C-alpha positions in Angstrom: 12.3 18.5 -26.2 9.3 18.5 -28.0 8.8 18.9 -32.2 7.3 21.6 -33.6 4.5 19.9 -34.0 3.9 18.1 -31.4 4.5 21.5 -29.1 1.4 20.7 -26.8 1.8 16.5 -26.6 3.3 15.0 -24.0 6.6 13.1 -25.0 7.1 9.2 -23.4 9.8 7.9 -25.8 11.7 8.7 -28.4 9.4 9.8 -31.7 5.8 8.8 -29.3 3.6 11.6 -28.4 0.4 11.5 -26.2 -1.4 14.0 -28.1 -3.7 16.8 -26.3 -6.5 18.6 -28.3 -6.1 22.0 -28.5 -7.0 23.6 -25.6 -7.2 27.4 -26.6 -10.6 28.9 -25.2 -10.7 26.5 -22.8 -7.3 27.5 -19.7 -10.4 29.6 -17.9 -12.1 26.1 -17.2 -9.6 24.5 -16.3 -10.1 22.1 -13.3 -7.0 22.0 -11.2 -5.5 18.0 -10.7 -2.3 18.4 -8.6 -4.9 17.1 -5.7 -5.3 14.3 -7.4 -2.1 13.2 -8.2 -0.8 13.9 -4.3 1.0 10.2 -4.3 2.8 10.8 -7.6 4.8 13.6 -6.8 8.1 11.4 -6.1 7.7 9.4 -8.5 7.0 12.5 -11.4 10.3 14.3 -9.5 12.5 11.5 -10.3 11.1 11.6 -13.9 12.1 15.5 -14.0 15.3 15.2 -16.0 14.9 17.5 -18.6 14.9 20.8 -17.3 11.7 21.8 -15.0 8.7 22.0 -15.0 8.6 25.4 -14.0 9.9 26.2 -16.7 9.2 23.3 -19.6 5.6 21.7 -18.7 5.6 18.2 -19.6 9.3 18.7 -22.1 10.5 19.0 -18.4 10.1 15.3 -17.6 10.8 11.6 -19.5 8.3 9.7 -19.0 9.9 6.6 -21.3 9.5 3.4 -19.4 13.3 3.5 -19.1 13.1 6.2 -16.8 10.5 4.8 -15.3 12.6 1.8 -14.5 15.4 3.6 -13.2 13.5 5.5 -10.9 11.7 1.8 -8.9 15.6 1.2 -9.2 16.4 4.0 -7.0 16.5 3.9 -3.8 13.6 4.5 -2.1 11.4 3.6 -4.8 7.8 1.9 -3.6 6.7 0.4 -6.4 3.2 -1.1 -4.9 2.3 2.4 -3.5 3.0 4.1 -7.0 0.2 1.9 -8.4 -2.0 2.2 -5.8 -1.1 6.5 -6.2 -2.2 5.8 -9.9 -4.8 3.8 -9.7 -6.5 5.8 -7.4 -5.4 9.1 -10.0 -7.1 7.2 -13.0 -10.4 7.0 -11.3 -10.3 10.2 -10.3 -9.0 11.8 -13.2 -12.1 9.6 -15.0 -14.6 12.0 -13.6 -12.6 15.0 -13.1 -14.0 17.5 -15.9 -11.8 17.7 -19.9 -10.1 20.5 -19.6 -7.2 20.2 -16.3 -4.6 22.0 -15.1 -1.1 20.8 -13.1 0.1 24.0 -11.2 2.9 21.4 -10.2 3.7 20.2 -13.6 2.9 23.3 -15.2 1.0 22.4 -17.8 -2.9 22.1 -19.4 -4.2 19.0 -20.7 -6.8 17.3 -21.5 -8.2 14.6 -19.5 -8.1 11.6 -22.2 -5.0 12.4 -22.8 -3.7 12.5 -19.1 -5.2 8.9 -18.2 -3.1 8.0 -21.8 0.0 9.1 -19.1 -1.4 7.1 -15.9 -2.4 4.3 -18.1 1.8 4.6 -19.2 3.3 5.1 -16.3 1.4 1.5 -15.1 2.1 -0.2 -18.3 6.0 0.4 -16.8 6.2 0.2 -13.6 4.0 -3.2 -14.5 6.6 -4.0 -17.1 9.7 -3.2 -14.5 12.1 -6.6 -13.8 14.5 -6.4 -10.9 
C-alpha cells in the first residue's frame, strides 16, 4: 500500500512512485480517460493483484516491471497488442485535458502522471525477455 506521504501517487516499484499533483478543487473538471485505455484493460486486470480498484484505486495494481513481465508470461498475453494500445492511449492522453479520471481504476490523475505511467508500462513490456 502507498505510504502516507505518497497517498495520491502511483506506486511503480518498491519505494518508487509517479508523483500525482494535488488535484483538490479540480475534480469537477476531470475528463473520463477510460475510453482511451480500451486496449489495455486485459493487461491492467492482470496487474490488479494487491486489492480491487473499486476499493484502493491505483494501490490495487502492481505496476512493477516484474508484475508486467509475469502478465506477459501468462497464457493469452499479447505484448504486441498491448504495446499498440499503449501507443494509442499515450497519443490520446497527450491531447486530453489536464485532469483525468478513470472510473474503472477508481482514480483521479493529472495528464503528466498518466503519461509517465503509460511510458513506464511500455518500457516494462519492451524490457521483457522470454
